[in-house]
C-alpha positions as CSV (number, residue, x, y, z in Angstrom):
1,X,-52.8,60.7,-26.8
2,X,-49.3,61.7,-26.6
3,X,-49.4,61.7,-22.8
4,X,-50.7,58.1,-22.8
5,X,-48.1,57.0,-25.3
6,X,-45.3,58.5,-23.2
7,X,-46.7,56.9,-20.1
8,X,-46.8,53.5,-21.9
9,X,-43.2,54.0,-23.0
10,X,-42.2,54.9,-19.5
11,X,-44.0,51.8,-18.1
12,X,-42.4,49.6,-20.8
13,X,-39.0,51.0,-20.0
14,X,-39.5,50.5,-16.3
15,X,-40.7,46.9,-16.9
16,X,-37.6,46.3,-19.1
17,X,-35.4,47.8,-16.5
18,X,-37.0,45.7,-13.8
19,X,-36.5,42.6,-16.0
20,X,-32.9,43.4,-16.7
21,X,-32.3,44.1,-13.0
22,X,-33.9,40.8,-12.1
23,X,-31.8,39.0,-14.7
24,X,-28.6,40.6,-13.4
25,X,-29.6,39.8,-9.8
26,X,-30.3,36.1,-10.8
27,X,-26.9,36.0,-12.6
28,X,-25.1,37.4,-9.6
29,X,-26.8,34.8,-7.3
30,X,-25.9,32.1,-9.7
31,X,-22.3,33.2,-9.8
32,X,-22.2,33.4,-6.0
33,X,-23.6,29.8,-5.9
34,X,-20.9,28.7,-8.3
35,X,-18.2,30.4,-6.3
36,X,-19.5,28.7,-3.1
37,X,-19.5,25.3,-4.9
38,X,-15.9,25.9,-6.1
39,X,-14.8,26.8,-2.6
40,X,-16.4,23.7,-1.2
41,X,-14.8,21.6,-4.0
42,X,-11.4,23.2,-3.1
43,X,-11.9,22.3,0.6
44,X,-12.8,18.7,-0.3
45,X,-9.8,18.4,-2.6
46,X,-7.5,19.7,0.2
47,X,-9.0,17.3,2.7
48,X,-8.5,14.4,0.3
49,X,-4.9,15.5,-0.2
50,X,-4.3,15.6,3.5
51,X,-5.9,12.2,4.0
52,X,-3.7,10.8,1.2
53,X,-0.6,12.3,2.8
54,X,-1.6,10.7,6.2
55,X,-2.1,7.3,4.5
56,X,1.2,7.6,2.6
57,X,3.0,8.5,5.9
58,X,1.5,5.6,7.7
59,X,2.4,3.3,4.9
60,X,6.0,4.5,4.9
61,X,6.2,4.0,8.6
62,X,4.8,0.5,8.3
63,X,7.2,-0.4,5.5
64,X,10.2,1.0,7.5
65,X,9.2,-1.1,10.6
66,X,8.8,-4.2,8.3
67,X,12.2,-3.6,6.8
68,X,13.7,-3.2,10.2
69,X,12.1,-6.3,11.5
70,X,13.1,-8.3,8.5
71,X,16.7,-7.0,8.8
72,X,16.8,-8.0,12.5
73,X,15.2,-11.4,11.8
74,X,17.7,-12.1,9.0
75,X,20.6,-11.0,11.1
76,X,19.5,-13.4,13.9
77,X,19.1,-16.3,11.4
78,X,22.6,-15.6,10.0
79,X,24.1,-15.6,13.5
80,X,22.4,-18.9,14.3
81,X,23.7,-20.4,11.0
82,X,27.2,-19.1,11.7
83,X,27.1,-20.6,15.2
84,X,25.9,-23.9,13.9
85,X,28.6,-23.9,11.2
86,X,31.2,-23.1,13.9
87,X,29.9,-25.9,16.1
88,X,30.0,-28.3,13.2
89,X,33.5,-27.3,12.3
90,X,34.7,-28.0,15.9
91,X,33.4,-31.6,15.8
92,X,36.1,-34.3,15.5
93,X,35.8,-36.8,12.7
94,X,35.1,-40.3,13.9
95,X,38.1,-42.3,14.9
96,X,39.3,-45.4,12.9
97,X,37.4,-47.9,14.9
98,X,34.1,-46.1,14.4
99,X,34.8,-45.7,10.7
100,X,35.4,-49.5,10.4
101,X,32.1,-50.2,12.2
102,X,30.3,-47.7,10.0
103,X,31.8,-49.1,6.8
104,X,30.9,-52.6,7.8
105,X,27.3,-51.5,8.5
106,X,27.1,-49.8,5.1
107,X,28.4,-53.0,3.3
108,X,25.8,-55.1,5.1
109,X,23.1,-52.7,4.2
110,X,24.2,-52.5,0.6
111,X,24.3,-56.3,0.4
112,X,20.9,-56.6,1.8
113,X,19.4,-54.1,-0.5
114,X,21.0,-55.7,-3.6
115,X,20.1,-59.3,-2.9
116,X,17.2,-60.7,-4.9
117,X,14.2,-62.1,-3.1
118,X,14.7,-63.8,0.3
119,X,18.3,-64.8,0.2
120,X,20.1,-64.9,3.5
121,X,23.8,-64.3,4.1
């Protein structure tokens, strides 16, 4: 019976070795799958970073163009206002005759507005 027992032990050891090898092989395949997933995750993260950089660059360009446009627009408006102010400064005040006519018109208007009801002058 000793031969049978030895053969059973050898078969058992062989089965244990096979099981251990299968477990090690499965662990290795699992580790390879994890490594592949990590590499894919790293690629996706890098792609996302590149896309974020492109978006930031486009945004910076748009902001720069907007600032430039606003600066030009503001400068144009300032120049228009300065030209109008200069034009207004060059106008001559009304002469004495025009001032008398204007003052008389203002007095008549004031009198009309301050009269009660339908009084006529």
